[in-house]
C-alpha positions in Angstrom: -61.5 -30.0 17.6 -59.0 -27.4 16.4 -59.6 -23.6 16.4 -58.4 -22.2 13.1 -58.0 -18.6 11.8 -58.3 -17.8 8.1 -57.5 -14.6 6.3 -59.9 -13.7 3.4 -59.0 -11.2 0.7 -60.5 -10.1 -2.6 -59.8 -7.3 -5.1 -61.8 -8.6 -8.1 -65.6 -8.0 -7.7 -64.6 -7.8 -4.0 -68.0 -7.4 -2.4 -69.5 -10.4 -4.2 -66.4 -12.6 -3.6 -66.1 -11.6 0.1 -69.8 -12.5 0.7 -69.4 -15.8 -1.3 -66.2 -16.7 0.5 -67.8 -16.3 3.9 -70.8 -18.3 2.8 -68.6 -21.1 1.5 -66.6 -21.1 4.8 -69.8 -21.3 6.8 -71.0 -24.2 4.6 -67.7 -26.0 5.1 -67.0 -25.3 8.8 -70.3 -24.2 10.4 -70.3 -21.3 12.9 -67.8 -18.5 12.2 -66.4 -15.6 14.1 -65.9 -12.7 11.7 -63.7 -9.7 12.0 -64.7 -6.4 10.4 -64.0 -6.0 6.7 -61.0 -3.8 6.0 -60.1 -2.0 2.8 -56.4 -2.0 2.0 -54.2 -1.1 -0.9 -52.6 -3.9 -2.9 -49.3 -5.0 -1.3 -46.5 -6.2 -3.5 -48.0 -5.2 -6.8 -50.0 -2.4 -8.5 -53.6 -3.4 -8.4 -57.1 -2.5 -7.1 -57.7 -2.2 -3.4 -58.6 -5.3 -1.5 -61.2 -6.2 1.0 -59.6 -8.2 3.8 -60.9 -9.9 7.0 -60.1 -12.7 9.4 -62.4 -15.6 10.2 -62.2 -18.0 13.1 -63.9 -21.4 13.3 -63.5 -24.9 14.7 -62.8 -28.0 12.7 -62.3 -31.7 13.2 -60.2 -31.8 10.0 -56.4 -32.2 10.3 -54.3 -29.2 9.2 -53.7 -30.4 5.7 -57.3 -31.3 5.0 -58.4 -27.9 6.4 -55.9 -26.2 4.1 -57.2 -28.2 1.1 -60.8 -27.1 1.8 -59.6 -23.5 1.5 -57.9 -24.2 -1.8 -61.1 -25.9 -3.1 -63.2 -22.9 -2.1 -60.8 -20.5 -3.9 -60.9 -22.7 -7.0 -64.7 -22.8 -6.9 -64.7 -19.0 -6.9 -62.5 -18.5 -9.9 -59.0 -18.3 -8.3 -56.4 -18.1 -11.1 -53.1 -19.5 -9.9 -51.3 -19.1 -13.3 -50.2 -15.5 -12.7 -47.5 -14.1 -10.4 -47.6 -14.7 -6.7 -48.6 -11.1 -6.0 -51.5 -10.3 -8.2 -55.2 -9.6 -8.2 -57.5 -12.3 -6.8 -61.2 -13.2 -6.8 -60.7 -14.9 -3.5 -57.6 -15.5 -1.4 -58.0 -17.8 1.7 -55.0 -18.4 3.8 -54.8 -20.6 6.9 -53.1 -18.4 9.5 -53.3 -20.5 12.6 -54.3 -24.1 13.5 -54.5 -24.0 17.3 -50.9 -23.2 18.4 -49.3 -25.5 15.8 -45.9 -24.5 14.4 -45.4 -26.2 11.0 -43.3 -25.8 7.9 -43.9 -28.6 5.4 -45.2 -29.1 1.9 -45.7 -25.4 1.3 -47.7 -24.9 4.4 -46.2 -22.7 7.1 -47.9 -22.0 10.4 -48.3 -19.6 11.8 -48.4 -17.6 8.6 -45.6 -15.0 8.2 -48.1 -12.5 7.0 -49.5 -12.2 10.6 -46.5 -10.2 11.7 -45.8 -8.5 8.4 -49.2 -7.2 7.2 -51.6 -4.8 8.9 -54.5 -6.3 6.8 -53.9 -9.6 8.6 -52.8 -8.5 12.1 -55.5 -5.9 12.8 -58.5 -8.1 12.0 -56.8 -11.0 13.9 -56.2 -8.7 16.9 -59.9 -7.7 16.7 -61.3 -11.2 17.0 -58.6 -12.8 19.1 -56.9 -10.0 21.1 -55.8 -12.2 24.0 -54.6 -15.1 21.9 -50.8 -15.4 21.8 -48.7 -15.9 18.7 -47.2 -19.4 19.1 -43.7 -18.1 18.2 -43.6 -14.4 19.2 -45.2 -15.2 22.6 -47.2 -12.0 22.6 -50.9 -11.5 22.2 -52.3 -10.3 18.9 -53.5 -7.1 20.7 -49.9 -6.4 21.9 -48.5 -7.1 18.5 -51.0 -4.8 16.9 -50.3 -2.0 19.4 -46.5 -2.3 18.5 -47.1 -2.6 14.8 -45.8 0.2 12.5 -49.1 1.4 11.2 -47.6 3.9 8.8 -46.5 1.2 6.4 -50.0 0.4 5.0 -53.2 2.3 4.4 -55.9 0.3 6.0 -59.4 1.2 7.2 -62.4 -0.8 8.5 -65.5 -0.4 6.3 -69.2 -0.9 6.8 -70.0 -4.2 5.2 -73.4 -6.0 5.1 -73.2 -9.8 4.7 -76.9 -10.1 3.9 
């Protein structure tokens, strides 16, 4: 059984897609650990603000199968892959961590670079796994968040009801 961490983001009908994404992940993986939902400005392009969060769960799937499930969920919720890499999204699910696996193959890189680069990934990850250590940096996510330059992004937790 592997412990996986997934980032979820949406800036198109973001309340509906955030709820739907969490429900689909629960249907696929069972019990989930959810971070708070954070609102952040679009990074890398001009667009509407995003809702972002990190979700942890356990799976018997291998890393590639787990990643495929995330792509299938995105597709089922209207993810358009025809546009630029940095663009608005109904649902964006990224596999951040698969246990402490370090991997770079077939377009799948673990741990995801975004963990160390984006507050909207690091803060919610530090919230739900503060003592867990980054498999390459060797520091806990709480330590990494404390040292992060928080002036680079506007990010705030919001009240969000999943009912």
